C-alpha positions as CSV (number, residue, x, y, z in Angstrom):
1,M,-148.6,83.6,76.8
2,K,-151.6,82.5,78.5
3,N,-154.4,84.8,78.0
4,E,-155.8,85.5,81.3
5,K,-159.5,86.3,81.8
6,R,-160.3,89.1,83.9
7,Q,-162.6,88.0,86.4
8,T,-165.6,90.8,87.3
9,P,-166.2,90.9,91.2
10,K,-169.5,89.7,91.9
11,K,-171.9,91.8,93.2
12,N,-173.3,91.2,96.9
13,A,-177.1,90.7,96.0
14,G,-177.6,91.8,100.1
15,Q,-175.8,94.9,99.8
16,K,-177.4,97.9,100.5
17,T,-177.2,101.3,99.1
18,L,-177.4,104.6,100.4
19,F,-181.2,104.8,99.5
20,G,-182.1,101.6,99.6
21,G,-181.7,98.8,97.3
22,K,-184.6,98.6,94.7
23,F,-184.7,102.4,94.5
24,V,-180.8,103.2,93.6
25,C,-181.6,103.6,90.1
26,Q,-184.3,106.0,90.5
27,K,-181.8,108.1,92.8
28,L,-179.2,108.0,90.5
29,F,-181.4,109.2,87.7
30,L,-182.0,112.0,90.1
31,F,-178.7,112.6,91.1
32,F,-177.0,113.1,87.4
33,F,-180.0,114.6,86.4
34,F,-179.7,117.5,89.2
35,S,-176.1,117.6,88.3
36,F,-176.6,118.1,84.7
37,S,-179.3,120.6,85.4
38,M,-177.0,122.5,88.0
39,K,-174.1,123.2,84.9
40,N,-176.3,124.5,82.5
41,L,-178.0,126.9,84.8
42,L,-174.6,127.9,86.2
43,S,-173.6,128.8,82.6
44,K,-176.3,131.1,82.4
45,K,-176.8,134.4,83.8
46,G,-180.3,134.1,85.2
47,F,-182.6,131.2,86.1
48,T,-186.6,130.9,84.8
49,L,-188.9,130.1,87.9
50,I,-189.7,126.5,86.2
51,E,-185.8,125.9,86.3
52,L,-185.8,127.2,90.0
53,L,-188.8,124.7,90.7
54,V,-187.5,121.4,89.1
55,V,-184.0,122.0,91.0
56,I,-186.3,122.7,94.5
57,T,-188.2,119.4,93.8
58,I,-185.0,117.4,92.9
59,I,-183.5,118.5,96.2
60,G,-186.7,117.8,98.2
61,I,-186.9,114.3,97.2
62,L,-183.1,113.3,97.6
63,A,-183.2,115.0,101.2
64,T,-186.2,112.8,101.8
65,G,-184.7,109.8,100.7
66,A,-181.4,110.3,102.9
67,T,-183.6,111.4,105.9
68,T,-186.0,108.0,105.5
69,V,-182.7,105.9,105.6
70,Y,-181.1,107.5,108.1
71,T,-184.3,107.5,110.7
72,S,-184.7,103.9,109.8
73,A,-180.8,103.4,110.8
74,Q,-181.4,104.7,114.2
75,Q,-184.4,102.8,115.0
76,K,-182.2,99.7,114.0
77,A,-179.6,100.5,116.1
78,R,-181.5,101.0,119.1
79,D,-183.6,98.2,118.6
80,S,-180.4,96.4,118.7
81,I,-179.8,98.0,122.3
82,R,-183.0,96.5,123.4
83,Q,-182.5,93.2,122.2
84,T,-179.0,93.4,123.7
85,D,-180.6,94.8,127.3
86,A,-183.5,92.1,127.5
87,L,-181.3,89.0,127.0
88,S,-178.6,90.4,129.6
89,L,-181.9,90.4,131.7
90,K,-182.8,86.9,131.0
91,S,-179.3,85.5,131.7
92,A,-179.1,87.3,134.9
93,I,-182.8,86.5,135.9
94,E,-182.1,82.8,135.2
95,Q,-179.0,82.8,136.9
96,S,-180.6,84.1,140.0
97,Y,-182.9,81.2,139.3
98,G,-180.6,78.6,139.6
99,D,-179.6,79.9,143.0
100,N,-182.9,80.7,144.7
101,S,-185.1,78.0,143.0
102,A,-187.6,80.5,142.2
103,Y,-187.7,84.0,139.6
104,P,-187.9,87.5,141.6
105,K,-191.3,88.9,142.6
106,A,-191.7,92.1,140.5
107,D,-193.0,94.0,143.7
108,T,-191.0,95.8,146.3
109,S,-191.5,93.5,149.3
110,C,-188.0,93.1,149.7
111,D,-185.2,93.9,151.8
112,D,-182.4,96.2,151.0
113,S,-179.5,94.1,152.1
114,L,-177.4,97.7,151.7
115,N,-179.8,99.2,153.7
116,P,-181.7,96.8,155.9
117,G,-185.2,97.3,157.2
118,T,-185.9,99.3,153.9
119,P,-188.5,98.0,151.3
120,I,-186.5,97.8,147.5
121,S,-187.9,96.5,144.1
122,C,-186.8,92.7,144.4
123,L,-185.7,92.8,141.0
124,K,-183.1,95.1,141.9
125,E,-182.3,93.5,145.2
126,I,-181.6,90.1,143.5
127,L,-179.8,91.4,140.8
128,V,-178.1,94.2,141.2
129,H,-177.0,93.4,144.9
130,G,-177.1,89.7,144.3
131,K,-174.0,90.7,141.8
132,Y,-176.3,89.2,138.8
133,L,-176.1,92.6,137.2
134,S,-174.1,96.0,137.4
135,Q,-177.4,97.5,136.9
136,L,-180.8,97.6,135.4
137,P,-181.0,98.8,132.0
138,K,-183.5,101.7,130.7
139,D,-184.9,101.6,127.1
140,P,-182.8,103.8,124.8
141,K,-186.1,106.0,124.7
142,T,-187.6,105.1,128.2
143,N,-190.9,107.2,128.6
144,A,-191.4,107.7,125.1
145,K,-194.3,105.9,123.5
146,D,-195.4,104.7,119.7
147,D,-198.6,104.2,119.2
148,D,-199.3,101.1,121.1
149,T,-197.0,101.0,123.9
150,Y,-194.1,102.6,126.1
151,F,-190.8,102.3,125.6
152,Y,-190.2,100.4,128.7
153,Y,-188.7,97.4,129.6
154,V,-191.3,95.4,131.9
155,Y,-190.8,92.4,134.2
156,G,-193.3,90.0,135.4
157,A,-193.1,86.6,137.3
158,G,-195.9,84.0,138.1
159,S,-196.5,80.6,139.4
160,D,-196.9,76.8,137.6
161,N,-199.1,74.4,139.0
162,G,-199.3,76.3,142.3
163,I,-195.5,76.5,142.9
164,P,-194.7,80.0,143.4
165,G,-192.2,82.4,141.2
166,Q,-191.6,79.3,138.2
167,L,-192.5,81.4,135.5
168,Y,-191.4,84.8,134.5
169,E,-191.5,87.1,131.3
170,V,-189.1,90.2,130.3
171,S,-190.4,92.3,127.4
172,A,-189.8,95.2,125.2
173,N,-191.3,97.5,122.4
174,Y,-189.4,97.6,119.1
175,E,-189.1,101.0,117.4
176,N,-188.3,99.6,114.0
177,K,-191.7,98.6,112.1
178,G,-190.0,95.8,110.4
179,N,-188.7,94.4,113.6
180,A,-191.7,95.1,115.2
181,D,-193.8,92.9,112.5
182,S,-191.1,90.1,112.5
183,K,-190.8,89.8,116.4
184,E,-193.7,91.4,118.7
185,K,-196.3,89.5,116.7
186,N,-197.7,86.8,118.9
187,T,-197.5,84.3,115.8
188,K,-193.6,85.0,116.2
189,D,-192.8,85.1,119.9
190,K,-195.6,83.0,121.1
191,G,-196.3,85.4,123.8
192,N,-199.5,87.0,124.5
193,D,-199.2,90.5,123.9
194,D,-199.0,91.9,119.9
195,N,-197.4,95.0,121.0
196,R,-194.2,93.8,122.7
197,W,-191.1,91.4,122.2
198,E,-191.6,88.9,124.8
199,I,-188.9,86.5,126.4
200,G,-188.6,84.1,129.3
201,T,-190.1,80.9,130.5
202,G,-193.6,82.3,131.1
203,I,-194.2,84.3,128.0
204,A,-197.9,82.5,127.2
205,T,-199.5,83.2,130.8
206,V,-197.2,85.7,132.6
207,N,-198.1,89.3,131.8
208,T,-195.9,92.3,130.8
209,N,-198.6,94.1,129.1
210,I,-198.9,97.4,129.8
211,D,-201.1,99.7,128.3
212,D,-201.0,103.4,127.0
213,S,-202.3,105.3,129.8
214,S,-200.2,107.8,132.0
215,P,-199.0,106.3,134.0
216,P,-199.0,102.8,132.2
217,A,-200.9,100.1,133.8
218,A,-200.6,96.5,133.6
219,D,-202.6,92.9,134.7
220,P,-201.2,91.7,138.0
221,N,-199.8,87.9,138.1
222,D,-200.6,85.2,140.5
223,Y,-197.1,84.9,142.0
224,N,-197.6,82.8,144.9
225,G,-200.1,80.0,143.0
226,D,-202.8,81.0,145.6
227,G,-205.5,82.3,143.0
228,T,-204.7,85.7,144.0
229,V,-202.8,87.9,140.5
230,D,-201.5,90.5,142.7
231,D,-198.3,90.6,141.4
232,E,-198.0,93.8,139.2
233,P,-195.3,93.6,136.4
234,V,-192.6,96.3,137.2
235,I,-191.4,99.0,134.6
236,I,-187.9,98.2,134.6
237,D,-186.7,101.9,133.6
238,S,-188.6,103.1,136.9
239,V,-186.5,100.9,139.1
240,T,-184.6,103.5,141.4
């Protein structure tokens, strides 16, 4: 019989552990040390103060590690929703441009086709009533904010060479620090706001950079191409 060599399964270098890749050895050591300590302690009739402090410290370290990993996972999950929502908005906005030869204004100057004579957000009238989207999305943490800006989806539009409505931008605020550092910086998304992830055709010139005041304010854009910057970006989450 031929000797068959048992193949050792290849380790996945990118596989993550419960407590984060490079700290797994330390965490496992603490786990087994804790288990061994508890076994010894339970065999005794009582505990010394030092033994109790050691066990409490180890439990605190393990709990902190698990909480950090859980929090990061939740942030990344919400960031995935933000990216999906922003890309859905981008698709709907560009479909509307194909039909109208201009991107929607960010103001409320449009007439509500479902209630004629009533002003309505142009973004809602064109995208929702125009059947490009079933509804406008809201950020998973809408109304909350980090150190730099709010968790809102923001839309702005501008002109190009004097032609109205030829540029637009949608922006979102990433929650996870790793995502923010790798996607929001102007060197990454080629936009004009280091604190927001920007997509669209006018990310270098159109403003959606809301500040952290309450309510937040933003620099308006020149939608009509006449040199007048009077079309203020709209916070999509607040559109009703």
